[in-house]
VOKENU-358726 format. One record per residue: residue number from 1; residue in one letter; x, y, z of N, C-alpha, C in turn. Coordinates in nm, 3 decimals. Atoms other than C-alpha are relative to their C-alpha. Layout:
 pos code  n.east n.north    n.up ca.east ca.north   ca.up  c.east c.north    c.up
 NUM    A       X       Y       Z       X        Y       Z       X       Y       Z
...
***
This chain:
 pos code  n.east n.north    n.up ca.east ca.north   ca.up  c.east c.north    c.up
   1    M   0.127   0.065   0.032  12.755   13.283  13.878   0.028  -0.121  -0.088
   2    T  -0.023   0.123   0.075  12.750   12.924  13.754  -0.081  -0.001  -0.128
   3    K   0.070   0.007   0.129  12.667   12.890  13.389  -0.085  -0.126  -0.008
   4    R   0.088   0.116   0.018  12.376   12.667  13.310   0.045  -0.078  -0.122
   5    R  -0.044   0.083   0.111  12.483   12.377  13.094  -0.114  -0.023  -0.099
   6    A   0.099   0.030   0.103  12.306   12.324  12.765  -0.040  -0.147   0.011
   7    P   0.043   0.140  -0.007  12.096   12.005  12.759   0.075  -0.087  -0.101
   8    V  -0.069   0.093   0.089  12.274   11.705  12.610  -0.105  -0.073  -0.083
   9    L   0.099   0.061   0.089  12.070   11.597  12.310   0.051  -0.135  -0.049
  10    P  -0.045   0.131   0.048  12.076   11.234  12.196   0.053   0.007  -0.142
  11    V  -0.058   0.008   0.135  12.290   11.157  11.893  -0.052  -0.129  -0.063
  12    Y   0.064   0.116   0.060  12.091   10.926  11.670   0.075  -0.049  -0.124
  13    M  -0.058   0.061   0.120  12.200   10.690  11.394  -0.088   0.031  -0.120
  14    D   0.080  -0.003   0.122  12.085   10.698  11.033  -0.061  -0.138  -0.023
  15    I   0.070   0.125   0.030  11.841   10.437  10.911  -0.057   0.012  -0.141
  16    N   0.043  -0.003   0.139  11.739   10.340  10.557  -0.150  -0.027  -0.007
  17    V   0.146   0.004  -0.003  11.367   10.408  10.506  -0.058  -0.003  -0.142
  18    H   0.069   0.005   0.128  11.148   10.307  10.214  -0.119   0.096  -0.002
  19    E   0.116  -0.090  -0.006  10.832   10.491  10.323  -0.054   0.006   0.142
  20    I   0.074  -0.018  -0.126  10.634   10.625  10.618  -0.142   0.040  -0.038
  21    F   0.138  -0.031   0.040  10.255   10.622  10.589  -0.097  -0.038   0.112
  22    Y   0.106   0.020  -0.099   9.931   10.615  10.787  -0.110  -0.084  -0.063
  23    S   0.103   0.088   0.055   9.680   10.335  10.736  -0.058  -0.084   0.114
  24    L   0.052   0.096  -0.097   9.478   10.065  10.910   0.093  -0.120   0.008
  25    Q  -0.077   0.123  -0.016   9.668    9.771  11.054  -0.075  -0.113  -0.069
  26    G   0.066   0.102   0.081   9.597    9.483  10.817   0.015  -0.141   0.054
  27    E  -0.025   0.135  -0.047   9.728    9.185  11.015   0.022  -0.003   0.151
  28    G  -0.030   0.019  -0.141   9.769    9.042  11.363  -0.115   0.041   0.090
  29    T   0.107  -0.024  -0.096   9.572    9.106  11.679  -0.041   0.147   0.008
  30    R   0.040  -0.142   0.004   9.565    9.486  11.619  -0.063   0.035  -0.134
  31    T   0.066  -0.023   0.129   9.393    9.444  11.280  -0.114   0.100   0.014
  32    G   0.108  -0.098   0.005   9.168    9.736  11.195   0.027   0.129   0.071
  33    F  -0.033  -0.122  -0.073   9.333    9.992  11.422   0.093   0.089  -0.083
  34    P  -0.090  -0.091   0.074   9.502   10.305  11.275   0.144  -0.015   0.048
  35    S  -0.143   0.015  -0.032   9.880   10.272  11.260   0.083   0.089  -0.091
  36    V  -0.102  -0.061   0.084  10.176   10.470  11.138   0.100  -0.109  -0.033
  37    F  -0.092   0.105   0.047  10.388   10.234  10.929   0.133   0.064  -0.039
  38    V  -0.136  -0.038   0.042  10.763   10.284  10.905   0.058  -0.122  -0.070
  39    R  -0.050   0.113   0.079  10.874   10.056  10.624   0.148   0.024  -0.032
  40    L  -0.143  -0.013   0.019  11.250   10.009  10.631   0.046  -0.079  -0.122
  41    S  -0.050   0.058   0.125  11.461    9.908  10.333   0.098  -0.113   0.026
  42    G  -0.096   0.109  -0.005  11.662    9.596  10.265  -0.057  -0.124   0.064
  43    C   0.043   0.128  -0.056  11.604    9.228  10.335   0.105  -0.106  -0.027
  44    N  -0.097   0.107   0.014  11.819    8.921  10.387  -0.062  -0.127  -0.059
  45    L   0.068   0.114   0.061  11.557    8.681  10.242  -0.063   0.043  -0.133
  46    N   0.061  -0.027   0.131  11.381    8.652   9.905  -0.124  -0.088  -0.016
  47    C   0.121   0.084   0.000  11.032    8.512   9.963  -0.075   0.012  -0.133
  48    S   0.063   0.004   0.131  10.843    8.409   9.652  -0.126   0.086  -0.007
  49    W   0.125  -0.077   0.002  10.519    8.582   9.755   0.012   0.135   0.071
  50    C  -0.022  -0.129  -0.066  10.674    8.897   9.902  -0.088   0.108  -0.062
  51    D   0.087  -0.107   0.050  10.428    9.188   9.874   0.060   0.139   0.025
  52    A  -0.068  -0.128  -0.021  10.683    9.459   9.956   0.139  -0.005  -0.062
  53    R  -0.131   0.024   0.062  10.960    9.374   9.711   0.077   0.130  -0.026
  54    A  -0.069  -0.127   0.026  11.035    9.739   9.629   0.078   0.046   0.121
  55    A  -0.069  -0.042  -0.122  11.133    9.793   9.992   0.131  -0.073   0.020
  56    C  -0.125   0.076  -0.013  11.407    9.533   9.955   0.117   0.071  -0.068
  57    E  -0.105  -0.060   0.081  11.597    9.760   9.717   0.010   0.152   0.016
  58    H  -0.001  -0.146   0.006  11.494   10.125   9.740  -0.031   0.063   0.135
  59    G   0.022  -0.069  -0.125  11.523   10.355  10.038   0.081   0.127   0.007
  60    T  -0.068  -0.127  -0.022  11.646   10.687  10.172   0.058   0.001   0.140
  61    A  -0.064  -0.007  -0.131  11.893   10.734  10.456  -0.055   0.121   0.076
  62    L   0.053  -0.106  -0.085  11.725   10.934  10.734   0.052  -0.021   0.141
  63    N  -0.038   0.012  -0.140  11.836   11.011  11.085  -0.120  -0.047   0.081
  64    V   0.110   0.050  -0.083  11.632   10.835  11.352  -0.084   0.115   0.055
  65    S   0.075  -0.116  -0.050  11.537   11.179  11.490  -0.097   0.053  -0.105
  66    T   0.088  -0.044   0.109  11.391   11.272  11.149  -0.118  -0.094  -0.015
  67    V   0.108   0.098   0.009  11.191   10.951  11.133  -0.098   0.020   0.115
  68    L   0.085  -0.023  -0.116  11.061   11.015  11.484  -0.087   0.125  -0.019
  69    E   0.076  -0.123   0.026  10.956   11.370  11.389  -0.114  -0.026  -0.097
  70    R   0.104   0.029   0.098  10.763   11.238  11.089  -0.111  -0.086   0.060
  71    V   0.100   0.084  -0.067  10.591   10.972  11.298  -0.092   0.085   0.086
  72    L   0.077  -0.082  -0.094  10.480   11.234  11.548  -0.091   0.102  -0.069
  73    T   0.091  -0.091   0.072  10.312   11.443  11.275  -0.138  -0.061  -0.018
  74    F   0.129   0.067   0.013  10.035   11.183  11.260  -0.071  -0.001   0.136
  75    S   0.077   0.004  -0.124   9.756   11.184  11.517  -0.097  -0.117  -0.003
  76    S   0.101   0.106  -0.012   9.501   10.931  11.640   0.052  -0.138  -0.038
  77    M  -0.056   0.132   0.028   9.737   10.637  11.594  -0.021  -0.091   0.120
  78    D   0.006   0.100  -0.107   9.683   10.320  11.795   0.140  -0.049   0.034
  79    H  -0.136   0.050  -0.019  10.045   10.216  11.746   0.083   0.036  -0.123
  80    V  -0.092  -0.011   0.114  10.349   10.237  11.518   0.045  -0.139  -0.037
  81    T  -0.047   0.129   0.050  10.443    9.941  11.300   0.134   0.019  -0.070
  82    I  -0.131   0.001   0.066  10.811    9.892  11.213   0.005  -0.126  -0.085
  83    T   0.007   0.114   0.091  10.821    9.670  10.906   0.105   0.016  -0.110
  84    G  -0.100  -0.007   0.106  11.022    9.608  10.589  -0.053  -0.053  -0.130
  85    G  -0.134   0.039  -0.035  11.198    9.461  10.414   0.010  -0.079   0.129
  86    E  -0.028   0.064  -0.129  11.357    9.317  10.722   0.063   0.104   0.092
  87    P  -0.052  -0.111  -0.082  11.395    9.585  10.993   0.121  -0.034   0.085
  88    L  -0.109   0.033  -0.093  11.643    9.393  11.209   0.136  -0.011  -0.067
  89    I  -0.132  -0.002   0.063  11.919    9.402  10.947   0.067   0.136   0.017
  90    Q  -0.055  -0.134  -0.016  11.966    9.771  11.028   0.037   0.026   0.146
  91    A  -0.051  -0.023  -0.136  12.175    9.869  11.330  -0.081   0.105   0.074
  92    G   0.073  -0.108  -0.064  11.958   10.175  11.396  -0.142  -0.034   0.040
  93    T   0.140   0.035  -0.030  11.628    9.987  11.428  -0.031  -0.004   0.150
  94    P   0.030  -0.003  -0.143  11.649    9.921  11.805  -0.007   0.141   0.057
  95    E   0.001  -0.139  -0.047  11.727   10.290  11.859  -0.130   0.069  -0.039
  96    L   0.127  -0.057   0.045  11.422   10.391  11.653  -0.115  -0.050   0.086
  97    I   0.107   0.059  -0.082  11.197   10.152  11.847  -0.001   0.064   0.138
  98    T  -0.010  -0.059  -0.134  11.323   10.286  12.180  -0.047   0.144   0.000
  99    A   0.038  -0.141   0.007  11.276   10.648  12.070  -0.151   0.016  -0.007
 100    I   0.146  -0.007   0.012  10.912   10.583  11.978  -0.067  -0.041   0.130
 101    I   0.057   0.046  -0.127  10.837   10.389  12.296   0.013   0.108   0.107
 102    E  -0.021  -0.105  -0.099  10.983   10.675  12.502  -0.099   0.115  -0.016
 103    K   0.106  -0.098   0.021  10.714   10.897  12.350  -0.136  -0.053   0.044
 104    G   0.123   0.057  -0.050  10.452   10.667  12.500  -0.087  -0.066  -0.105
 105    I   0.075   0.059   0.111  10.349   10.509  12.170   0.032  -0.148  -0.010
 106    P  -0.026   0.144   0.017  10.306   10.129  12.141   0.065  -0.028  -0.136
 107    V  -0.072   0.035   0.123  10.530    9.967  11.878  -0.015  -0.149  -0.029
 108    L  -0.003   0.137   0.051  10.485    9.650  11.672   0.118  -0.012  -0.095
 109    V  -0.114   0.024   0.089  10.790    9.505  11.497  -0.026  -0.127  -0.079
 110    E   0.022   0.115   0.088  10.732    9.276  11.198   0.135  -0.046  -0.054
 111    T  -0.130   0.052   0.039  11.033    9.053  11.134  -0.014  -0.141  -0.057
 112    N   0.015   0.127   0.073  11.097    8.748  10.916   0.046  -0.123   0.077
 113    G  -0.034   0.113  -0.086  11.226    8.530  11.201   0.137  -0.059  -0.021
 114    S  -0.131   0.056   0.029  11.572    8.469  11.057   0.112   0.064   0.082
 115    L  -0.097  -0.072  -0.081  11.748    8.713  11.292  -0.045  -0.001   0.146
 116    P   0.038   0.007  -0.141  11.756    8.723  11.674  -0.099   0.109   0.039
 117    V   0.099  -0.099  -0.044  11.441    8.891  11.803   0.036   0.057   0.136
 118    S  -0.051  -0.059  -0.123  11.631    8.955  12.125   0.055   0.141  -0.026
 119    L  -0.044  -0.135   0.037  11.751    9.266  11.934  -0.110   0.103   0.021
 120    V   0.113  -0.091  -0.016  11.403    9.415  11.976  -0.007   0.048   0.145
 121    P   0.003  -0.051  -0.138  11.393    9.645  12.282  -0.125  -0.044   0.076
 122    A   0.113   0.035  -0.086  11.169    9.554  12.574  -0.110   0.105  -0.015
 123    G   0.113  -0.091   0.012  10.823    9.704  12.547  -0.063  -0.001  -0.137
 124    A   0.056   0.011   0.134  10.776    9.643  12.174  -0.060  -0.139  -0.019
 125    R   0.062   0.128   0.031  10.547    9.368  12.048   0.063  -0.058  -0.126
 126    K  -0.067   0.065   0.113  10.717    9.121  11.814  -0.099  -0.084  -0.081
 127    I   0.080   0.079   0.093  10.537    8.978  11.509   0.100  -0.075  -0.089
 128    V  -0.112   0.075   0.056  10.763    8.698  11.386  -0.050  -0.108  -0.096
 129    D   0.037   0.100   0.100  10.731    8.490  11.069   0.076  -0.131   0.021
 130    V  -0.066   0.128   0.025  10.805    8.121  11.035  -0.024  -0.030  -0.147
 131    K   0.015   0.013   0.145  10.871    8.078  10.664  -0.040  -0.143  -0.039
 132    T   0.054   0.128   0.046  10.676    7.799  10.496   0.065  -0.041  -0.132
 133    P  -0.068   0.048   0.122  10.790    7.585  10.197  -0.023   0.087  -0.125
 134    S   0.028  -0.076   0.122  10.617    7.798   9.931   0.077   0.131  -0.006
 135    S  -0.076  -0.125  -0.002  10.819    8.102  10.040   0.136  -0.015  -0.066
 136    G  -0.135   0.024   0.048  11.141    7.940   9.922   0.105   0.025   0.107
 137    E  -0.093  -0.029  -0.110  11.295    8.027  10.261  -0.026  -0.089   0.121
 138    E   0.023   0.096  -0.108  11.190    7.725  10.465   0.132  -0.030   0.072
 139    G  -0.120   0.029  -0.079  11.437    7.660  10.746   0.076   0.123   0.045
 140    S  -0.072  -0.122  -0.037  11.538    8.024  10.792  -0.031   0.046   0.142
 141    F   0.042  -0.044  -0.134  11.361    8.059  11.128   0.102  -0.044   0.105
 142    L  -0.089   0.031  -0.112  11.588    8.077  11.434  -0.082  -0.055   0.116
 143    M   0.079   0.063  -0.104  11.447    7.833  11.688   0.015   0.068   0.135
 144    E  -0.020  -0.066  -0.129  11.599    8.026  11.978  -0.089   0.123   0.015
 145    N   0.090  -0.115  -0.009  11.361    8.312  11.891  -0.123  -0.031   0.085
 146    I   0.118   0.037  -0.078  11.079    8.118  12.057   0.020   0.035   0.147
 147    D  -0.029  -0.027  -0.141  11.250    8.160  12.394   0.007   0.150   0.030
 148    S  -0.008  -0.145  -0.019  11.273    8.538  12.338  -0.135   0.068  -0.020
 149    M   0.133  -0.055   0.024  10.898    8.581  12.288  -0.092  -0.029   0.118
 150    G   0.088   0.012  -0.115  10.624    8.632  12.543  -0.147   0.008  -0.037
 151    L   0.145   0.003   0.013  10.250    8.662  12.592  -0.053   0.101  -0.101
 152    S   0.048  -0.105   0.090  10.212    8.983  12.390   0.050  -0.016  -0.143
 153    D  -0.060   0.018   0.131  10.411    8.854  12.092  -0.081  -0.096  -0.088
 154    E   0.076   0.081   0.096  10.285    8.678  11.778   0.094  -0.070  -0.097
 155    I  -0.068   0.074   0.106  10.411    8.412  11.539  -0.096  -0.014  -0.117
 156    K   0.086   0.002   0.119  10.281    8.411  11.182   0.052  -0.102  -0.103
 157    F  -0.028   0.090   0.112  10.273    8.135  10.919  -0.080   0.049  -0.119
 158    V   0.067  -0.040   0.123  10.193    8.255  10.567  -0.020  -0.126  -0.085
 159    I   0.036   0.130   0.056  10.010    7.969  10.395  -0.057   0.017  -0.140
 160    S   0.039  -0.011   0.140   9.983    7.936  10.018  -0.073  -0.123  -0.052
 161    D   0.058   0.125   0.051   9.881    7.570   9.975  -0.006  -0.103   0.113
 162    H   0.015   0.105  -0.101   9.817    7.241  10.156   0.135  -0.042   0.060
 163    E  -0.132   0.034  -0.054  10.190    7.168  10.191   0.039   0.099   0.110
 164    D  -0.029  -0.101  -0.101  10.235    7.497  10.377  -0.083  -0.024   0.126
 165    Y   0.087   0.023  -0.115   9.939    7.413  10.599   0.052  -0.115   0.086
 166    H  -0.048   0.115  -0.075  10.075    7.073  10.698   0.134   0.032   0.067
 167    Y  -0.127  -0.043  -0.060  10.421    7.222  10.757  -0.028   0.084   0.125
 168    S   0.031  -0.092  -0.110  10.269    7.492  10.981  -0.064  -0.073   0.117
 169    S   0.067   0.072  -0.108  10.043    7.258  11.177   0.098  -0.095   0.071
 170    N  -0.101   0.087  -0.062  10.334    7.014  11.235   0.097   0.082   0.087
 171    F  -0.089  -0.088  -0.076  10.557    7.302  11.349  -0.070   0.042   0.131
 172    L   0.078  -0.039  -0.117  10.282    7.416  11.585   0.002  -0.109   0.108
 173    K   0.012   0.112  -0.094  10.249    7.073  11.744   0.135  -0.042   0.058
 174    S  -0.130   0.050  -0.045  10.620    6.994  11.766   0.087   0.106   0.068
 175    R  -0.091  -0.104  -0.047  10.780    7.332  11.843  -0.064   0.105   0.090
 176    L   0.063  -0.113  -0.067  10.521    7.565  11.994  -0.092  -0.042   0.114
 177    K   0.087   0.049  -0.108  10.366    7.358  12.274  -0.004   0.096   0.119
 178    G  -0.003  -0.089  -0.115  10.477    7.605  12.542  -0.009   0.147  -0.035
 179    F   0.003  -0.140   0.042  10.441    7.923  12.338  -0.123   0.069   0.056
 180    E   0.110  -0.069  -0.068  10.227    8.177  12.526  -0.066   0.107  -0.084
 181    G   0.055  -0.107   0.083  10.169    8.430  12.249  -0.105  -0.051  -0.098
 182    T   0.100   0.032   0.101   9.932    8.431  11.951   0.066  -0.063  -0.122
 183    V  -0.047   0.063   0.123   9.985    8.199  11.654  -0.101   0.033  -0.112
 184    N   0.083  -0.040   0.113   9.851    8.335  11.323   0.025  -0.090  -0.120
 185    F  -0.007   0.067   0.130   9.776    8.128  11.013  -0.058   0.097  -0.102
 186    S   0.038  -0.105   0.094   9.763    8.375  10.724  -0.005  -0.053  -0.143
 187    P   0.009   0.048   0.138   9.632    8.271  10.379   0.060   0.101  -0.098
 188    V  -0.052  -0.087   0.105   9.818    8.410  10.077  -0.117   0.044  -0.087
 189    H   0.114  -0.054   0.074   9.564    8.638   9.912   0.010  -0.039  -0.149
 190    G   0.002   0.042   0.140   9.468    8.493   9.574   0.046  -0.142  -0.023
 191    D  -0.048   0.138   0.014   9.627    8.152   9.637  -0.077  -0.096   0.091
 192    M   0.069   0.084  -0.097   9.470    8.005   9.951  -0.128   0.071   0.046
 193    P   0.124  -0.063  -0.045   9.100    8.090  10.002  -0.010  -0.001   0.152
 194    A   0.010  -0.010  -0.145   9.041    8.210  10.357  -0.098  -0.102   0.056
 195    R   0.099   0.097  -0.046   8.735    7.985  10.387   0.060  -0.141   0.006
 196    T  -0.065   0.131   0.002   8.943    7.679  10.292   0.091  -0.017   0.121
 197    L  -0.091   0.006  -0.114   9.206    7.759  10.555  -0.079  -0.005   0.131
 198    A   0.084   0.001  -0.120   8.936    7.829  10.814  -0.055  -0.140   0.026
 199    N   0.056   0.135  -0.016   8.778    7.488  10.751   0.106  -0.100   0.046
 200    M  -0.107   0.090  -0.042   9.113    7.310  10.788   0.036   0.022   0.146
 201    I  -0.030  -0.032  -0.140   9.185    7.490  11.116  -0.106  -0.061   0.092
 202    L   0.108   0.052  -0.083   8.844    7.393  11.253  -0.002  -0.154   0.001
 203    E   0.002   0.146   0.010   8.863    7.034  11.127   0.110  -0.062   0.086
 204    D  -0.112   0.053  -0.077   9.203    6.982  11.291   0.005   0.055   0.143
 205    R   0.011  -0.056  -0.135   9.101    7.178  11.603   0.132   0.064   0.046
 206    L  -0.125  -0.068  -0.034   9.410    7.397  11.598  -0.030   0.129   0.078
 207    A   0.017  -0.122  -0.081   9.439    7.671  11.861   0.081   0.114  -0.060
 208    V  -0.069  -0.108   0.071   9.547    7.935  11.610  -0.104   0.105  -0.043
 209    R   0.085  -0.111   0.046   9.409    8.263  11.480   0.006   0.009  -0.152
 210    L   0.004  -0.023   0.144   9.294    8.297  11.118   0.033   0.147  -0.024
 211    N  -0.055  -0.136   0.017   9.488    8.604  11.004  -0.021   0.048  -0.143
 212    I   0.031  -0.050   0.134   9.319    8.754  10.699   0.060   0.140  -0.017
 213    Q  -0.061  -0.131   0.026   9.500    9.050  10.540  -0.108   0.101  -0.035
 214    L   0.108  -0.096   0.017   9.241    9.323  10.586   0.029   0.099  -0.112
 215    H  -0.034  -0.101   0.098   9.427    9.570  10.366  -0.016  -0.051  -0.143
 216    K   0.020   0.058   0.134   9.408    9.331  10.068  -0.147   0.007  -0.039
 217    Y   0.143  -0.001   0.028   9.030    9.310  10.096  -0.054   0.142  -0.015
 218    L   0.045  -0.140   0.011   8.990    9.686  10.141   0.064   0.072  -0.118
 219    G  -0.069  -0.062   0.112   9.229    9.762   9.857   0.078   0.125   0.042
 220    I  -0.081  -0.112  -0.047   9.443    9.996  10.070   0.141  -0.050   0.025
 221    E  -0.141   0.035  -0.020   9.816   10.007  10.138   0.019  -0.072   0.133
***
């Protein structure tokens, strides 16, 4: 009698995690929908207005299978958000994204734009920053990332002042003419009034989305 072979289970990598939590999506085109956030640790940039600085330093090494198990304990999620820190500095991030997608759950990946977004597995939606002058990381964006993005992906400019706005609008006109995804202009909460940014967008007739941080206004994580 032939012995039945035991199933071969996937061997997952470890990944450095700052926190896993359930909240409303605060930014982008899925704003307002429930999401499980997996905030990974570590970052290769040092933006002046970073609102997740603790994630750049503190984290716990967890196996991707453990992270997946924790994600699946939540119900009624619209999607999972992989964020940081900068998630693409970790070798295990693509494996985590794939594992979640294989469970039939949509995935958003928030990345700072300085690393190749081609690392993100097919099927995940990419939310990619272009760093503005006030961030202190102007020029970190990889231009080739534009060619690796499609209709479902998003580019985000975080705008603190008028210099950031002019930088972003010039980038839009010179670099993003053929971009098919969504372009978000996001005011820095407390620095750039959303109404002021909205008026500038309308006055200049820019085909962009005003991206207000819902979680800041609701006072939630």
